[in-house]
C-alpha positions in Angstrom: 108.3 -4.0 158.3 109.8 -3.8 161.7 107.3 -4.7 165.1 106.2 -2.5 167.7 105.0 -2.8 171.2 102.2 -1.5 172.5 99.8 -0.7 176.3 96.4 0.6 174.9 92.6 0.8 176.5 90.4 -0.8 174.7 86.4 0.1 174.8 85.6 -1.7 177.6 87.9 0.8 180.0 90.7 -2.8 180.6 94.1 -1.7 179.7 95.3 -4.4 177.2 98.8 -5.1 175.3 100.4 -6.5 172.5 102.3 -6.4 169.4 101.6 -5.1 165.5 103.9 -4.8 163.1 103.4 -0.8 160.8 106.1 1.6 159.0 106.4 3.6 161.5 105.0 4.7 165.2 102.3 6.4 164.1 101.2 4.7 161.6 101.2 2.0 164.6 99.2 4.7 166.5 96.5 4.9 163.5 96.3 1.2 163.4 95.3 0.9 167.2 93.1 3.8 166.9 90.8 2.8 164.1 90.6 -1.0 165.9 88.9 1.3 169.1 91.6 1.5 171.2 94.0 4.5 172.9 97.6 3.7 172.8 99.2 4.9 176.1 103.1 3.3 175.0 104.2 2.1 171.7 107.6 0.6 171.5 109.5 -0.9 169.2 110.5 -4.1 169.4 114.0 -4.6 170.3 115.8 -7.8 168.7 118.9 -9.2 169.4 119.1 -9.5 174.0 116.0 -12.0 175.3 113.1 -9.8 177.4 114.7 -10.9 181.1 117.7 -9.4 180.2 116.7 -6.0 179.0 114.6 -5.5 182.4 117.6 -6.4 184.4 119.5 -4.4 182.2 117.2 -1.3 182.1 116.8 -2.0 186.2 120.3 -1.6 186.9 120.3 1.5 185.0 121.7 4.2 187.0 119.9 7.6 187.0 122.2 10.4 187.4 121.5 13.6 189.5 121.8 15.9 186.0 119.1 13.5 183.4 116.0 13.9 186.9 117.2 17.7 186.5 116.4 17.8 183.1 113.3 16.0 183.0 111.6 18.0 186.1 112.8 21.3 183.9 111.0 19.5 180.6 108.1 18.9 183.0 108.0 22.3 184.4 108.7 24.2 180.1 105.5 22.1 178.9 103.5 22.8 182.1 103.5 26.4 181.4 103.1 25.5 177.6 99.3 24.6 179.3 100.2 21.0 177.4 97.6 18.5 178.4 99.5 16.5 181.4 98.4 13.1 179.1 100.8 13.9 175.9 103.1 15.9 178.4 103.8 12.5 179.9 104.4 11.0 176.1 106.3 14.2 175.2 108.7 13.2 178.3 108.9 9.2 177.9 110.1 10.3 174.3 112.7 12.3 174.9 114.4 10.7 177.5 117.4 9.1 177.2 117.6 6.7 179.8 116.2 3.5 180.0 114.8 3.3 183.4 113.3 6.6 183.9 111.4 5.9 179.9 109.9 3.2 181.5 109.1 4.8 184.8 107.9 8.2 182.6 105.9 5.3 180.2 103.8 3.8 183.6 102.9 7.4 185.2 101.3 8.0 182.2 99.3 5.0 182.2 98.7 5.2 185.9 97.5 9.4 185.4 95.3 7.7 182.1 93.4 5.0 184.4 92.7 7.9 186.8 95.3 8.3 189.9 96.3 11.4 191.0 100.5 12.9 189.2 101.5 12.4 193.2 100.4 8.6 193.3 101.6 7.4 190.3 105.1 9.2 191.0 104.5 7.9 194.5 104.8 4.2 192.5 108.6 4.9 191.4 110.6 5.7 195.4 113.5 4.2 194.1 113.9 6.8 190.9 111.8 10.0 192.3 113.2 10.9 196.2 110.8 10.9 198.9 110.9 14.7 198.7 110.2 15.0 194.5 107.2 12.8 194.8 105.4 15.2 198.4 106.6 18.0 196.3 104.3 17.3 193.6 101.3 16.4 195.7 101.7 19.6 197.3 101.6 21.1 193.8 99.2 19.2 193.3 97.2 19.6 195.8 98.1 23.8 196.3 97.3 24.1 192.9 100.8 26.1 192.3 102.5 22.9 190.2 104.7 25.0 188.3 105.4 27.1 190.7 106.5 23.6 192.8 108.9 21.8 190.2 110.9 25.7 189.8 111.6 25.6 193.8 112.0 21.7 193.0 115.1 22.0 190.8 116.4 24.8 192.7 116.7 21.7 195.3 118.2 19.5 192.9 120.7 21.9 191.8 121.5 23.0 195.0 122.4 19.2 196.2 124.0 18.7 192.8 126.4 21.3 193.3 127.4 21.0 197.2 127.6 16.7 196.2 129.9 17.5 193.3 132.1 20.0 195.8 132.4 17.5 198.2 132.7 14.4 195.6 135.5 16.6 194.0 137.2 17.8 197.4 137.6 13.8 198.5 139.0 12.6 194.7 142.8 13.6 195.4 142.7 12.1 198.6 141.2 8.4 197.6 144.0 8.1 194.7 146.7 9.6 196.9 145.4 6.6 199.6 144.7 4.0 196.9 148.4 4.6 195.9 149.7 4.3 199.0 148.1 1.4 200.0 149.2 -0.3 196.0 153.0 1.4 196.7 153.1 -0.4 200.7 151.6 -4.3 199.0 154.5 -4.2 196.5 157.2 -2.9 198.7 156.2 -5.6 201.7 155.5 -8.4 198.9 158.0 -7.9 196.8 160.7 -5.7 197.6 161.6 -6.7 201.5 161.7 -10.5 201.0 165.0 -10.4 198.7 166.7 -7.4 201.1 166.2 -10.0 204.6 167.9 -12.6 202.3 170.6 -10.8 201.9 170.7 -9.8 204.9 170.4 -13.7 206.8 173.0 -14.9 204.1 175.3 -12.3 205.4 174.4 -12.7 209.0 173.2 -9.3 209.4 170.9 -8.9 212.7 167.5 -7.5 211.3 166.2 -4.0 213.7 162.8 -3.6 214.3 160.9 -2.1 211.3 162.6 -4.7 209.2 161.1 -7.6 211.7 157.9 -6.2 211.9 157.6 -6.5 208.1 159.2 -9.6 207.2 156.7 -11.0 209.8 153.8 -8.8 208.2 155.2 -10.4 205.0 154.9 -14.5 206.1 151.3 -13.6 208.2 149.6 -12.6 204.5 151.7 -15.2 202.8 150.6 -18.2 204.5 147.1 -17.1 205.9 145.6 -14.5 202.7 143.1 -16.2 202.1 141.9 -15.5 205.4 142.4 -11.8 205.2 140.9 -11.7 202.2 137.7 -13.6 203.4 137.7 -11.8 206.9 138.0 -8.5 204.8 134.4 -9.6 201.7 132.5 -10.9 205.0 133.4 -8.2 207.4 132.6 -6.1 204.9 130.0 -7.2 203.8 128.2 -7.9 207.1 128.6 -4.7 208.4 127.8 -2.6 205.3 124.2 -4.6 206.0 124.2 -3.8 209.4 125.2 -0.1 208.1 122.9 0.4 205.2 120.2 -2.0 206.0 119.4 -1.9 209.9 117.7 1.6 211.9 120.2 1.0 214.4 123.1 0.3 212.0 122.3 3.5 209.7 122.2 5.8 213.4 124.5 4.7 214.5 126.7 5.9 211.0 125.0 8.8 210.5 126.1 9.9 214.9 129.2 8.5 214.2 129.8 10.9 211.2 128.6 13.8 212.6 130.8 13.2 215.2 134.1 13.0 213.3 137.0 15.3 213.6 137.1 17.9 211.1 134.8 15.4 208.2 131.6 15.9 210.8 131.1 19.7 210.9 131.9 19.7 207.5 128.8 17.2 207.0 126.4 19.7 210.1 126.7 22.7 207.4 125.3 20.2 204.8 122.8 19.4 206.6 121.2 22.5 207.9 121.9 24.0 204.8 119.7 21.4 203.3 117.4 21.9 205.8 116.8 25.3 205.9 116.5 25.4 202.1 113.8 22.7 201.8 111.7 24.4 204.8 111.6 27.7 203.5 110.5 26.2 200.5 107.7 24.4 201.7 106.5 27.1 203.5 106.5 29.7 200.7 104.5 26.6 198.8 102.2 26.3 201.8 102.6 23.7 203.2 101.8 23.3 207.2 104.7 22.6 209.2 103.6 19.7 210.8 103.5 18.4 207.3 106.9 20.1 206.3 108.9 18.1 209.1 107.2 15.2 208.0 108.9 15.8 204.7 112.2 16.1 205.8 112.5 13.9 208.5 112.2 11.7 205.8 114.7 13.6 202.8 117.6 15.3 205.3 119.4 12.0 204.9 121.3 11.6 207.9 119.0 9.0 210.5 120.3 10.9 213.5 118.7 13.9 212.6 115.8 12.6 212.0 115.1 10.8 215.2 115.7 15.0 216.1 113.6 16.3 214.0 110.9 13.5 214.6 110.7 14.7 218.2 110.5 18.0 217.5 107.6 17.7 215.0 105.8 15.1 217.8 106.5 18.2 220.2 105.4 20.9 217.7 102.1 19.1 217.3 101.5 19.1 221.0 101.3 23.5 220.2 104.9 23.8 221.9 105.6 26.1 218.7 109.0 25.8 216.6 111.5 27.3 217.8 112.0 25.7 221.1 111.8 22.1 220.3 114.8 22.4 217.6 116.6 24.2 220.3 117.0 21.2 222.1 118.6 19.2 218.9 122.5 19.0 219.9 122.7 19.3 216.1 121.1 22.6 215.7 123.9 26.2 216.1 122.6 28.7 218.0 122.8 30.5 215.4 119.3 28.7 212.9 118.0 28.5 216.8 118.1 32.1 217.1 117.3 33.1 214.1 113.8 29.9 213.3 112.6 31.6 216.7 112.9 36.0 215.3 110.7 34.3 212.4 108.2 32.3 214.2 107.5 35.4 216.3 108.0 37.8 213.2 106.2 35.9 210.7 108.8 35.3 208.7 110.0 32.0 208.8 110.1 31.4 205.2 112.4 35.0 204.9 114.2 34.1 208.4 115.0 30.0 206.8 115.5 31.1 203.3 118.8 33.4 205.1 120.1 30.3 206.7 120.0 28.4 203.6 122.2 31.8 202.3 124.8 31.5 204.8 125.2 27.4 205.2 125.5 27.2 201.2 128.5 29.7 201.4 129.8 28.1 205.1 129.7 24.5 203.3 132.0 26.3 200.6 134.7 27.5 202.4 134.4 24.3 204.4 135.4 22.4 201.6 137.7 24.8 200.6 139.6 24.6 204.0 139.2 20.2 204.3 140.9 20.2 200.2 143.5 22.4 202.0 143.9 20.7 205.2 143.8 17.4 203.7 147.4 17.7 201.0 149.5 18.7 204.2 148.1 14.9 206.4 148.8 13.2 203.1 152.1 13.9 202.7 153.2 13.4 206.2 151.3 10.3 206.0 153.2 9.3 202.7 156.8 10.4 204.4 155.3 8.0 207.3 155.7 5.1 205.0 158.1 5.5 203.1 160.2 6.4 205.8 159.7 3.0 207.3 160.1 0.6 204.6 163.2 3.0 204.5 164.4 2.2 208.0 163.6 -1.7 206.9 166.0 -1.6 204.2 168.6 0.4 204.9 169.4 0.0 209.2 170.3 -3.2 207.8 171.9 -2.3 205.1 174.2 -0.3 207.2 175.3 -3.0 209.1 175.7 -4.5 206.6 178.7 -2.2 205.2 180.2 -2.4 208.2 180.8 -6.1 208.4 182.1 -6.2 205.3 184.5 -3.1 206.4 185.7 -5.5 208.9 186.3 -8.0 206.6 189.3 -6.0 205.3 
């Protein structure tokens, strides 16, 4: 007979947990009900791997954007059908295959049963549900329009997933070419060049500059490879910590990204698209402008723009409106500033933001296509330079060697 782990509320309102043997989950639920318990979670006790290992495995399980979108769609559909919240969350838990997401939903169900609001329950899982996701639920709860807010949230999630997928697809080919180029560089430098240099040295051929440079680089890597690897690993970890964990590092990295030629304008357009789409949805959901700017500051995804938005938020709080402070942000294009000013003056800010979002969606798609077209020739030229360098390193002394052979005859 299988064993099931459960979490339940007893007659005193205290949450208890334990294990029980039953033929099925339904039977286990019936047994607990007969004992005066209200089950909040019942799962089959696993066998094999120890519990601590399963816990680590669950925490390290990634949550894909598609899984979060599907969960939100199921949430909205069942909410429209009028299913009670606790039952709805239990259904979501049973239908979710991702272990990490399943555990989060189970915990949210327990928290809601114990009296927490949906916003507070979701807010306990910031690594699973983004800041925007949690605050959209808060806005829906407070305004009583949770279904409509979830519908708009699904649009945001799908829209941003599409943009990220397009950018990743555009970068896939360059990454493959660059990695292949590095492997070819390593193989030629380590195995090919040294063998030819030995032949040229025994023949007494004077080595040209490209060949001398290649062999010097080979000797350096051959003698100090452990130092090179150590510096790369330690330096990589230090750089990663600085740019990913510190506020100054995040700001410098994001500011640099926005100023990189070719790539910078693409990222600025993506930021404008996200800003306008999220802002318009928050406005249509009845979220105040100040609170909307707080949410945008936490969800825009770029620390350089976030700092500017916080300045805008402070000026709006001082009663200056939104179009004038936005105009002082260097990352916002004149078109965005002008359309926000028109929307603010006409009382149609939401419509103007929606138009900005649509425009920059098209701009991002066009920029990605243009980037893909530009990267091809750049990679071909880079490949030609590397191949040409090694060709000169080999064939220049080989030409001198043929001259020596001819003179010998």
